[in-house]
VEXFIVO-893985 format. One record per atom (N, C-alpha, C, CB): residue number from 1; residue in one letter; chain; atom name; x, y, z. Coordinates in steps of 0.001 Angstrom, whole numbers, plus 500000, padded with zeros to 6 digits. Glycine has a CB too. Layout:
<pts>
num,residuo,cadena,atomo,east,north,up
NUM,A,A,CA,X,Y,Z
...
</pts>
This chain:
<pts>
num,residuo,cadena,atomo,east,north,up
1,M,A,N,500751,498995,500095
1,M,A,CA,499961,500082,499993
1,M,A,C,500764,501297,499859
1,M,A,CB,499092,500152,501075
2,A,A,N,502333,501112,500346
2,A,A,CA,502975,502190,500365
2,A,A,C,503361,502912,498982
2,A,A,CB,504008,501889,501096
3,A,A,N,503024,502088,498005
3,A,A,CA,503409,502452,496819
3,A,A,C,502406,503161,496032
3,A,A,CB,503846,501406,496199
4,V,A,N,501287,503180,496617
4,V,A,CA,500292,504264,495881
4,V,A,C,499962,505330,496675
4,V,A,CB,498946,503702,495443
5,P,A,N,499412,506412,496177
5,P,A,CA,498986,507644,496870
5,P,A,C,497789,507313,497764
5,P,A,CB,498615,508785,495837
6,R,A,N,497984,508230,498764
6,R,A,CA,497193,507861,500018
6,R,A,C,495480,507855,499589
6,R,A,CB,497573,509104,501328
7,E,A,N,495101,508530,498461
7,E,A,CA,493741,508868,498038
7,E,A,C,493541,507841,497212
7,E,A,CB,493494,510221,497391
8,R,A,N,494238,506856,496758
8,R,A,CA,494013,505493,495971
8,R,A,C,494247,504214,496983
8,R,A,CB,495147,505385,494623
9,S,A,N,494423,504203,498184
9,S,A,CA,494729,503370,498885
9,S,A,C,493715,502389,499029
9,S,A,CB,495121,503867,499872
10,G,A,N,492399,503043,498967
10,G,A,CA,491318,502274,498968
10,G,A,C,490965,501314,497968
10,G,A,CB,490447,502986,499062
11,V,A,N,491217,501729,496686
11,V,A,CA,491179,501050,495367
11,V,A,C,492246,500026,495395
11,V,A,CB,491379,502038,494157
12,A,A,N,493409,500236,495941
12,A,A,CA,494481,499388,496117
12,A,A,C,494175,498108,496871
12,A,A,CB,495496,500100,496758
13,S,A,N,493631,498365,497940
13,S,A,CA,493366,497270,498781
13,S,A,C,492318,496603,498393
13,S,A,CB,493208,497583,500033
14,A,A,N,491185,496834,497818
14,A,A,CA,490101,496312,497108
14,A,A,C,490832,495496,496037
14,A,A,CB,489102,497435,496546
15,T,A,N,491402,495771,495068
15,T,A,CA,492218,495303,494107
15,T,A,C,492835,494091,494651
15,T,A,CB,493174,496296,493675
16,T,A,N,493847,494414,495616
16,T,A,CA,494494,492913,496311
16,T,A,C,493900,492162,496662
16,T,A,CB,495186,492839,497318
17,N,A,N,492590,492516,497594
17,N,A,CA,491596,491600,497956
17,N,A,C,490981,490710,497057
17,N,A,CB,490697,492212,498460
18,A,A,N,490752,491470,495935
18,A,A,CA,489951,490828,494793
18,A,A,C,490820,489638,494043
18,A,A,CB,489538,492034,493670
19,V,A,N,492097,490149,493615
19,V,A,CA,493070,489082,493358
19,V,A,C,493403,487800,494188
19,V,A,CB,494149,489689,493283
20,R,A,N,493461,488104,495301
20,R,A,CA,493673,487162,496628
20,R,A,C,492533,486155,496403
20,R,A,CB,493507,488025,498255
21,Q,A,N,491321,486608,496531
21,Q,A,CA,490124,485898,496525
21,Q,A,C,490009,484981,495180
21,Q,A,CB,488952,486928,496657
22,T,A,N,490296,485567,494124
22,T,A,CA,490211,484731,492616
22,T,A,C,491513,483756,492607
22,T,A,CB,490312,485927,491080
23,G,A,N,492563,483863,493251
23,G,A,CA,493495,483094,493097
23,G,A,C,493320,482005,494078
23,G,A,CB,494657,483762,493150
24,T,A,N,492724,482213,495039
24,T,A,CA,492347,481088,495949
24,T,A,C,491314,480190,495484
24,T,A,CB,491911,481584,497197
25,T,A,N,490418,480900,494861
25,T,A,CA,489154,480101,494064
25,T,A,C,489715,479094,493210
25,T,A,CB,488202,481082,493070
26,L,A,N,490537,479849,492068
26,L,A,CA,491236,478997,491020
26,L,A,C,491996,478095,491649
26,L,A,CB,492084,479721,490076
27,G,A,N,492746,478336,492466
27,G,A,CA,493616,477406,493231
27,G,A,C,492814,475954,493740
27,G,A,CB,494173,478280,494560
28,I,A,N,491938,476172,494323
28,I,A,CA,491011,475359,495014
28,I,A,C,490355,474343,493739
28,I,A,CB,489825,476399,495858
29,A,A,N,489805,474914,492813
29,A,A,CA,489486,474453,491817
29,A,A,C,490387,473662,491083
29,A,A,CB,489078,475278,491260
30,L,A,N,491670,474167,490912
30,L,A,CA,492499,473352,489990
30,L,A,C,492962,472098,490882
30,L,A,CB,493817,474246,489371
31,L,A,N,493280,472523,492081
31,L,A,CA,493880,471097,492996
31,L,A,C,492593,469957,492973
31,L,A,CB,494290,471582,494995
32,G,A,N,491305,470320,493160
32,G,A,CA,490264,469478,493235
32,G,A,C,490218,468659,491763
32,G,A,CB,488939,470337,493600
33,A,A,N,490480,469664,490811
33,A,A,CA,490335,469053,489387
33,A,A,C,491483,467749,489267
33,A,A,CB,490673,470374,488124
34,I,A,N,492786,468256,489876
34,I,A,CA,493846,467346,489979
34,I,A,C,493496,466001,490620
34,I,A,CB,494896,467974,490707
35,L,A,N,493279,466334,491744
35,L,A,CA,492641,465202,492729
35,L,A,C,491799,464286,492203
35,L,A,CB,491861,465733,493789
36,T,A,N,490603,464660,491404
36,T,A,CA,489483,463867,490998
36,T,A,C,490033,463138,489876
36,T,A,CB,488204,464673,490645
37,T,A,N,490808,463637,489065
37,T,A,CA,491196,463035,487757
37,T,A,C,492215,461965,487973
37,T,A,CB,491757,464097,486783
38,R,A,N,493144,462217,489105
38,R,A,CA,494168,461467,489306
38,R,A,C,493563,459990,490300
38,R,A,CB,495339,462505,490029
39,A,A,N,492379,460365,490939
39,A,A,CA,491614,459369,491663
39,A,A,C,490942,458664,490837
39,A,A,CB,490767,459836,492596
40,A,A,N,490382,459041,489826
40,A,A,CA,489727,458293,488783
40,A,A,C,490533,457354,487920
40,A,A,CB,489113,459195,487948
41,Q,A,N,491467,457829,487581
41,Q,A,CA,492438,457223,486624
41,Q,A,C,492982,455761,487748
41,Q,A,CB,493908,458610,486110
42,R,A,N,493391,456133,488759
42,R,A,CA,494001,455160,489599
42,R,A,C,492657,454011,489933
42,R,A,CB,494701,456004,491067
43,L,A,N,491600,454468,490265
43,L,A,CA,490590,453647,490637
43,L,A,C,490174,452887,489444
43,L,A,CB,489505,454383,491244
44,S,A,N,490129,453312,488217
44,S,A,CA,489631,452763,486858
44,S,A,C,490702,451428,486855
44,S,A,CB,489825,454021,485358
45,A,A,N,491915,451704,486794
45,A,A,CA,492996,450945,486605
45,A,A,C,493029,449987,487541
45,A,A,CB,494112,451625,486579
46,S,A,N,492752,450090,488935
46,S,A,CA,493030,449137,489714
46,S,A,C,491674,448051,489526
46,S,A,CB,493325,449768,491186
47,L,A,N,490517,448639,489324
47,L,A,CA,489322,447974,489042
47,L,A,C,489447,446785,487927
47,L,A,CB,488339,449038,488608
48,V,A,N,490191,447308,486854
48,V,A,CA,490359,446507,485843
48,V,A,C,491515,445395,486227
48,V,A,CB,490664,447373,484631
49,A,A,N,492560,445731,486877
49,A,A,CA,493290,444994,487424
49,A,A,C,492943,443784,488187
49,A,A,CB,493836,445664,487986
50,T,A,N,491746,444037,489019
50,T,A,CA,491105,443087,489899
50,T,A,C,490270,442026,489145
50,T,A,CB,490231,443831,490874
51,G,A,N,490156,442284,487660
51,G,A,CA,489490,441495,486646
51,G,A,C,487914,441988,486517
51,G,A,CB,489613,439900,487054
52,T,A,N,487861,443155,486860
52,T,A,CA,486604,443851,486531
52,T,A,C,486514,444222,485127
52,T,A,CB,486437,445058,487339
53,A,A,N,485361,444014,484328
53,A,A,CA,485154,444403,482965
53,A,A,C,485349,445938,482845
53,A,A,CB,483739,443962,482485
54,P,A,N,486298,446367,481678
54,P,A,CA,486482,447697,481485
54,P,A,C,484970,448603,481611
54,P,A,CB,487204,447806,480038
55,G,A,N,483986,448333,481016
55,G,A,CA,482815,449116,481017
55,G,A,C,482286,449038,482493
55,G,A,CB,481763,448597,479926
56,I,A,N,482341,447979,483267
56,I,A,CA,481824,448115,484616
56,I,A,C,482773,449019,485419
56,I,A,CB,481665,446716,485297
57,A,A,N,484023,448685,485202
57,A,A,CA,485033,449606,486083
57,A,A,C,484592,450938,485600
57,A,A,CB,486789,449351,485825
58,H,A,N,484487,451547,484470
58,H,A,CA,484264,452731,484061
58,H,A,C,483292,453324,484920
58,H,A,CB,483930,452739,482772
59,R,A,N,481916,452396,484839
59,R,A,CA,480560,453082,485437
59,R,A,C,480897,453132,487095
59,R,A,CB,478962,452015,485055
60,A,A,N,481510,451995,487727
60,A,A,CA,482072,452019,489267
60,A,A,C,482750,453427,489501
60,A,A,CB,483285,450741,489563
61,T,A,N,483797,453661,488548
61,T,A,CA,484624,454720,488864
61,T,A,C,483975,455956,488590
61,T,A,CB,485843,454642,488196
62,I,A,N,483043,456381,487871
62,I,A,CA,482112,457394,487784
62,I,A,C,481444,457578,489036
62,I,A,CB,481197,457157,486763
63,Q,A,N,480599,456559,489307
63,Q,A,CA,479817,456354,490537
63,Q,A,C,480557,456985,491756
63,Q,A,CB,479571,454811,490775
64,A,A,N,481757,456171,491970
64,A,A,CA,482569,456459,493139
64,A,A,C,483017,457641,493260
64,A,A,CB,483573,455736,493253
65,V,A,N,483596,458318,492119
65,V,A,CA,484247,459644,492366
65,V,A,C,483370,460785,492205
65,V,A,CB,485380,459845,491482
66,T,A,N,482111,460669,491491
66,T,A,CA,481411,461852,491424
66,T,A,C,480253,461809,492431
66,T,A,CB,480948,462092,490027
67,L,A,N,479796,460644,492761
67,L,A,CA,478498,460413,493296
67,L,A,C,478960,459905,494734
67,L,A,CB,477546,459324,492376
68,H,A,N,479986,459319,494859
68,H,A,CA,480573,458752,496238
68,H,A,C,479510,457644,496562
68,H,A,CB,480698,459995,497577
69,T,A,N,479271,456766,495573
69,T,A,CA,478294,455607,495832
69,T,A,C,478990,454430,495403
69,T,A,CB,476895,455724,495072
70,F,A,N,479091,453287,495735
70,F,A,CA,479604,452047,495343
70,F,A,C,478626,451170,494987
70,F,A,CB,480367,451488,496281
71,R,A,N,477864,451280,493993
71,R,A,CA,476593,450395,493735
71,R,A,C,476957,449684,492396
71,R,A,CB,475091,451323,493598
72,A,A,N,478002,449874,491429
72,A,A,CA,477911,449361,490217
72,A,A,C,479109,448198,490156
72,A,A,CB,478015,450549,489142
73,G,A,N,478332,446879,490102
73,G,A,CA,479278,445735,490054
73,G,A,C,480272,445506,491072
73,G,A,CB,479963,445797,488939
74,G,A,N,480626,444152,491343
74,G,A,CA,481500,443712,492157
74,G,A,C,481308,444071,493639
74,G,A,CB,482652,444114,491685
75,N,A,N,482367,443488,494510
75,N,A,CA,482356,443490,495853
75,N,A,C,482485,444979,496449
75,N,A,CB,483445,442580,496304
76,T,A,N,481484,445478,497049
76,T,A,CA,481400,446991,497673
76,T,A,C,482624,447266,498479
76,T,A,CB,480080,447217,498686
77,A,A,N,482995,446152,499454
77,A,A,CA,484125,446316,500295
77,A,A,C,485341,446656,499749
77,A,A,CB,484328,445268,500961
78,V,A,N,485632,445750,498475
78,V,A,CA,486902,446004,497645
78,V,A,C,486857,447183,496939
78,V,A,CB,487182,444967,496676
79,L,A,N,485680,447520,496264
79,L,A,CA,485528,448974,495675
79,L,A,C,485765,450008,496772
79,L,A,CB,484031,449225,495040
80,A,A,N,485326,449977,497907
80,A,A,CA,485630,451081,499040
80,A,A,C,486981,451146,499358
80,A,A,CB,484912,450837,500369
81,H,A,N,487603,449886,499429
81,H,A,CA,489150,449997,499692
81,H,A,C,489955,450632,498717
81,H,A,CB,489754,448715,499848
82,L,A,N,489632,450315,497435
82,L,A,CA,490195,450601,496340
82,L,A,C,490049,452286,496207
82,L,A,CB,489540,449715,495211
83,Y,A,N,488846,452628,496363
83,Y,A,CA,488416,453963,496328
83,Y,A,C,489470,454793,497348
83,Y,A,CB,486791,454037,496784
84,G,A,N,489365,454222,498357
84,G,A,CA,490228,455061,499425
84,G,A,C,491801,455147,498982
84,G,A,CB,490138,454289,500995
85,L,A,N,492170,454082,498527
85,L,A,CA,493673,454086,497838
85,L,A,C,493639,455164,496713
85,L,A,CB,494114,452508,497111
86,A,A,N,492791,455083,495792
86,A,A,CA,492755,456105,494654
86,A,A,C,492598,457491,495115
86,A,A,CB,491627,455823,493695
87,F,A,N,491823,457818,496242
87,F,A,CA,491895,459078,496684
87,F,A,C,492986,459586,497332
87,F,A,CB,491002,459265,497365
88,S,A,N,493502,459011,498023
88,S,A,CA,494955,459231,498630
88,S,A,C,495794,459645,497718
88,S,A,CB,495590,458063,499226
89,S,A,N,495846,458774,496741
89,S,A,CA,496882,458836,495465
89,S,A,C,496746,460252,494928
89,S,A,CB,496510,457681,494170
90,G,A,N,495309,460641,494662
90,G,A,CA,494966,461899,494031
90,G,A,C,495318,462961,494966
90,G,A,CB,493506,461981,493637
91,F,A,N,495260,462953,496287
91,F,A,CA,495469,463755,497155
91,F,A,C,496797,464012,497290
91,F,A,CB,494938,463415,498164
92,R,A,N,497656,463099,497287
92,R,A,CA,498980,463146,497314
92,R,A,C,499569,463971,496024
92,R,A,CB,499461,461722,497408
93,V,A,N,499025,463612,494892
93,V,A,CA,499479,464467,493758
93,V,A,C,499140,465847,493785
93,V,A,CB,498996,463990,492565
94,A,A,N,497847,466115,494260
94,A,A,CA,497382,467462,494516
94,A,A,C,498475,468239,495358
94,A,A,CB,495982,467416,495275
95,M,A,N,498666,467693,496422
95,M,A,CA,499398,468398,497543
95,M,A,C,500685,468512,497119
95,M,A,CB,499367,467715,498887
96,A,A,N,501263,467653,496141
96,A,A,CA,502588,468037,495450
96,A,A,C,502676,469192,494543
96,A,A,CB,503030,466967,494676
97,V,A,N,501692,469289,493758
97,V,A,CA,501313,470367,492967
97,V,A,C,501434,471650,493558
97,V,A,CB,500071,470211,492557
98,A,A,N,500416,471564,494822
98,A,A,CA,500459,472750,495601
98,A,A,C,501641,473242,496192
98,A,A,CB,499659,472636,496528
99,G,A,N,502487,472379,496959
99,G,A,CA,503778,472441,497246
99,G,A,C,504715,473154,496390
99,G,A,CB,504155,471291,497369
100,L,A,N,504759,472598,495319
100,L,A,CA,505683,472935,494369
100,L,A,C,505489,474331,493760
100,L,A,CB,505661,471937,493368
101,T,A,N,503957,474561,493660
101,T,A,CA,503646,475963,493157
101,T,A,C,503873,477009,494132
101,T,A,CB,502243,476085,492719
102,S,A,N,503756,476601,495333
102,S,A,CA,504066,477548,496513
102,S,A,C,505524,477769,496400
102,S,A,CB,503667,476942,498009
103,L,A,N,506357,476850,496278
103,L,A,CA,507901,477095,496292
103,L,A,C,508347,477913,495312
103,L,A,CB,508683,475906,496158
104,A,A,N,507660,477749,493984
104,A,A,CA,507931,478705,493000
104,A,A,C,507631,479887,492988
104,A,A,CB,507575,478436,492095
105,M,A,N,506342,480067,493681
105,M,A,CA,505918,481388,493852
105,M,A,C,506827,482232,494831
105,M,A,CB,504515,481351,494328
106,A,A,N,507207,481515,495867
106,A,A,CA,508004,482041,496725
106,A,A,C,509289,482666,496196
106,A,A,CB,508237,481114,497602
107,A,A,N,509809,481761,495616
107,A,A,CA,511107,481927,494800
107,A,A,C,511083,483255,493732
107,A,A,CB,511328,480485,493907
108,A,A,N,509858,483291,493156
108,A,A,CA,509575,484209,492414
108,A,A,C,509323,485792,492868
108,A,A,CB,508624,483691,491873
109,A,A,N,508822,485680,493973
109,A,A,CA,508527,486699,494977
109,A,A,C,510065,487122,495791
109,A,A,CB,507293,486010,496095
110,F,A,N,510687,486233,495994
110,F,A,CA,512138,486758,496602
110,F,A,C,512767,487395,495394
110,F,A,CB,513218,485467,497254
111,G,A,N,512868,487045,494186
111,G,A,CA,513485,487546,493096
111,G,A,C,513089,488743,492660
111,G,A,CB,513416,486775,492167
112,L,A,N,511790,488936,492754
112,L,A,CA,511150,490118,492196
112,L,A,C,510822,491216,493323
112,L,A,CB,509829,489668,491453
113,G,A,N,511163,490799,494633
113,G,A,CA,511015,491626,495654
113,G,A,C,511779,492967,495372
113,G,A,CB,511452,490941,496870
114,P,A,N,511742,493956,496015
114,P,A,CA,512370,495441,496077
114,P,A,C,513896,495078,496388
114,P,A,CB,511621,496539,497398
115,T,A,N,514658,495915,495402
115,T,A,CA,515974,495794,495588
115,T,A,C,516464,496841,496633
115,T,A,CB,516643,495908,494292
116,R,A,N,517669,496528,497432
116,R,A,CA,518116,497467,498357
116,R,A,C,519470,497823,497918
116,R,A,CB,518070,496964,499768
117,Q,A,N,519791,498641,497947
117,Q,A,CA,521180,499234,497866
117,Q,A,C,522202,499050,499069
117,Q,A,CB,521009,500692,497671
118,P,A,N,523284,498548,499111
118,P,A,CA,523979,498557,500505
118,P,A,C,524378,499930,500813
118,P,A,CB,525271,497620,500578
119,A,A,N,524025,500154,502048
119,A,A,CA,524472,501455,502667
119,A,A,C,525832,501787,502229
119,A,A,CB,524443,501410,504201
120,K,A,N,525957,503131,501894
120,K,A,CA,527534,503559,501750
120,K,A,C,527912,503844,503153
120,K,A,CB,527853,504968,500741
121,I,A,N,529128,503324,503243
121,I,A,CA,529849,503495,504777
121,I,A,C,531008,504579,504390
121,I,A,CB,530638,501807,505517
122,P,A,N,530939,505677,505095
122,P,A,CA,531998,506748,504667
122,P,A,C,533470,506042,505131
122,P,A,CB,531690,508390,505527
123,A,A,N,534588,506464,504617
123,A,A,CA,535878,506098,504572
123,A,A,C,536320,506421,506266
123,A,A,CB,536724,507000,503294
124,A,A,N,536709,505605,506698
124,A,A,CA,537404,505603,508276
124,A,A,C,538563,506618,508192
124,A,A,CB,538106,503953,508805
125,R,A,N,538460,507536,509074
125,R,A,CA,539581,508468,509189
125,R,A,C,540833,507884,510073
125,R,A,CB,539021,509807,509837
126,S,A,N,541931,508333,509529
126,S,A,CA,542987,507571,510137
126,S,A,C,543154,508136,511531
126,S,A,CB,544315,507631,509308
127,A,A,N,543490,507204,512745
127,A,A,CA,543742,507650,513896
127,A,A,C,545022,508126,514258
127,A,A,CB,543418,506840,514616
128,T,A,N,546038,507597,513319
128,T,A,CA,547495,508363,513690
128,T,A,C,547652,509588,513348
128,T,A,CB,548655,507812,513115
129,P,A,N,548356,510389,514168
129,P,A,CA,548684,511865,513808
129,P,A,C,549552,511935,512538
129,P,A,CB,549479,512604,515024
130,T,A,N,549183,513024,511938
130,T,A,CA,549841,513209,510606
130,T,A,C,551040,514031,510923
130,T,A,CB,548895,513921,509492
131,A,A,N,551892,514347,509935
131,A,A,CA,553355,515022,510191
131,A,A,C,552958,516479,510498
131,A,A,CB,554499,514938,508773
132,S,A,N,551861,517073,509986
132,S,A,CA,551829,518461,510124
132,S,A,C,551254,518863,511638
132,S,A,CB,550931,519050,508926
133,S,A,N,550738,517898,512445
133,S,A,CA,550383,518408,513674
133,S,A,C,551445,518506,514613
133,S,A,CB,549398,517689,514201
</pts>
């Protein structure tokens, strides 16, 4: 706020808050999309690996990931367990992306921050008497 004139500080504050809110909203949406995509991929692959037909695995994945129900084909306990593993996998990927993004933004902020010139230190005066004294 120190970079704007006093009469514009309200506008600057409102803009800062709007950008922060927009960034938070987009970040949450992006991380949710990453989590859901990874969980769906992992669950579908796990179901096919256990012998579930691909069509049934696809329907079960959609129901589990989007509706949080476990009705489509197969053993419900196994599906619930695989769903938990898939969700955990998606969460780990989303949090890794969030962490790496935070580190990248911190590095960018550090590099783009205000530059400070080192203070000029006056030359020290000699403590020894000169020949003229």
